[in-house]
N, C-alpha and C positions, 0 to 999 in steps of 0.2 A: 504493499499499499504506499502511496506517495505520502510523504511526512508534511506536517504543516511546517509554516515558516518559524514557528516558535521552536519545533522539535530540531529544525536544521540548524538554528543557532545556539542550542543548548549545547553546553561544555561539561554538564555534569559528569562525573567519573574521570575526566581528562587532567592531566597534569601540564602546568606550563612554567617553563623556566626564562625568566626576564632579566638580562644582563643590563647593568646601568639601572637597575629597578629602584633606587633608593629615592630618586626624586625626578621632577621634570617628566619629559615624555615617557621614560620607562615607567614611572609610577602610573602615569595616566593608562597606560597599556595593561600594567598589572591589574589596575582596577577593572578595566573593561574585561578582561578575561575571568577575573575572579567572580565579576558580578553576573556573568554568564555561567557560572557554576565550577569553574575550574578550581582546582586546587593549585595555589601558585608559589613558586619558589623565587625570591629576588635576590640578586647578587649585586655587589659593588665593592669598592675598596675598604669603605669607612663602617666600621660595626655600629657604631653610634647613629648614623644616618639610615643604616638598614633596621636597626631596632625601631626608629620613629616610623619609618615607611610600614613595617609590618604590623605596628600598633594601629596605624592609620587604615590598613587593609581590614585587620580583624574588626575594628569598631564599624566597618562597612558591612560585616557579616561574612568576609572572605576567609577561608582557610590558608592561611598564609605562613611561610617560614622564610628564613634567610641564611645565606652563608657568604662570608667575606671572602673576596678572591680578586686578584688583579688579573683582567682579561687580557693584558698586554704579555703574560708570562705564561709560556707553555706547561710548565709544571703546575702553575697554580689553575690552570684552565683544565687540565686532566683532573687534578683533584677535585674541582668543583663538579665536573660532570660524574665522577664515580661517586661523589658522595651524594650527589642529588640523586642518581639512580638508587643507590642504596637506601637513602632515605624515604624517597617519595615512591619507589617502585617502578617507575615510569618517566618518560618524557615524551609527551604527545605534541606539545607546542613548544619551540624554541623562539625566543625573540632576542636577535642579536642586536643590541643598542647601546652597549657601552661605547663611547667615543671620545674623540680629543680633538681640539682645534689649536692652530698657532696663527697669529697675524704677523707677517713681516713681508715687505717686498721680495719678491722672487728673488732678485739679484742679491738680497743680503739673508735670505732665508737660511737659518742655521740647520746644517744636515742632521745634527742629533735632533731637532724638533721635527724634522721631515720624518726620520725613523720612528720618533715616538707616535706621530699621528698615523703612520703607516702600520706599525705593530699592533696598535690598538684597533684601528677602524677597519684594516683589512684582514692581516694576518690572524688576529684573534678571533674573528668570524669564522675563517676557515678552520682553524684548529679544533673549535668548539664544536662546530658543525660536523667536522671529520669524525670526531671522537663519538659523538652521539650517534652518528649513522652507522658507524662501523661496530659499536658495541651494543647498539640497541634498536634503532629504528629500521636499517634494512632486514634485519632477522623478522621484525613485526610486520613489515611492509606495510609502514604507515608512519606519517609524521607531516608536520607543517612547520617549515622554518620561515619566519618572518624577519627580513633585513632591514634595518633602519638606515636609509641612504639619506638624500637630501637634494632638494632642487639645485644647490651647488654643484652637484654631480652632473648636471645637465649642461653647463656652459662656464661661462665666466662669471664675474661679480660687477655689481655696480661700483662706480668709481668711489674709492675710498676703502674698499675692502680688499685686502691682500691676504688671502688664505689659499696659495697654489697647493700646498700639501692637502688641506682639508678637501678642496675641490677635486682633487686627483683621487684621494682615496674614495671619495663618495660615488665618483664615476666608474671606479673599479668596483664598488659594491654593487652596482647596477648590473654591470656584466657578470660578476660573479654569480649574482642571483640567477640570471638567465642560462649560463652555461651549467650551473649546479642542478637545475631545474631539469634541463636536456637530459644530463647523466643519471639523474637519480629518479626521474619519472617511473621507470619501469619497476621501482621498488615501493611504489606509492607514496613517496616523499615529495610534497609539493614545496617549492621555494619561491616566495615572493618579495617584493620590496616596497616599502613606503617611503616617499620622497616629502618630508615636511618641508614648509616654508618657515618663515621667521615665527616662532613661538618665543614668548618670554621664559627664559630659564637662566640658570647659572651660566651656562656655556655662552649664550648669546647676550647677558647683561652688557658687556662692554661694547658690543656692536650696536646695539639698539641705544645705549647712551651716546654713542659717537654720532651714528646717523640719525637718531631721533625717530622714537616709535610712529609718531603721527607722520612723518615722512616716509617711512617704510610702508605704513598701512596705506597711504595714499597711492602708492605704486599697485595695489591689489585691486582688481575689478571689485571684489566683494568690500573693498574700504577697510579691511581690519587685518589685525594678526591673528594667528591660531590661539585658541583657548583650551582650557583644561578638559574639554569634552571632544575636541575636534578630530583626534586620532582613533577614538573609541570605536565607531562604527567601522572603519577598514580594517582595524586590528581583528575585530570580531569575524567579518566576512572571511579573511584570509585564514583565520584559525579553525574556523568551524566547517561542517559539511555543507552550509551555505555556498562555500566557495570551492567544493571539492573538485570543480572541473576548471579551476584557475591555477595555472603555475607559471613561473618564468616571466611574471609581469611585474611592473612598477607603475604606481599611482601617486600623482603630486597631490598634496593636500596643503595647498598654499594660497588659498582665495583667489586664485586665477593669475597669480605672479608670472609662473612660466608661460603662459600663452601669450602674454604681452612682451615678454622678454626674449621669445624665441627660443626657450628652453625644450 
């Protein structure tokens, strides 16, 4: 029998792992998955912020846990994945969200900063996805991987934004998503990407202050920045059976900025 729309979006009985889940976009996505019924495990580097995030999730009635880990370090990523599987029993949904940015003119961009951004934003996504697929998802013939990219990965920047490593990393995430989806589709693993525009967060605070929130909002056809609800719908679509025939795709959640900037 064909399922109802409520049944297709229902995540009861599933487990979601969200990196960079202690605040901002990651925490918003954790809320979306938990509100749909998933058990959620969030990870980030700082235990104190994770404790606060889990308290917030539990206050919303969500079954949530945390593990502190550095998703730029291979050993820490493997520990995170193994401990999550041991503790939760499964990972049905992986949200690769942990990320870093660095602002500097390309000609003066420190190489160590380039490596920091690439290690977390690209290498970390691959190592965690690889481990969970190899040790869990492939054998189960199921899984949904959601990679957080950015509209910065679609092209260049407005004048005054010098984030060459970040843009490059997010462009890589988009094609990583497509390549992985093609390779792992036969195993029933879906891989999709979200490309957020400007959302107020700790990472974007400096940019928003430098360029002005109002000015950036005016560049969007919808005339505003993203808020603490705007990623929920797409996250749930990608994660649930409502999106079971969607893989290898990216979608911008940016108020329309990318349609007027050529992204």
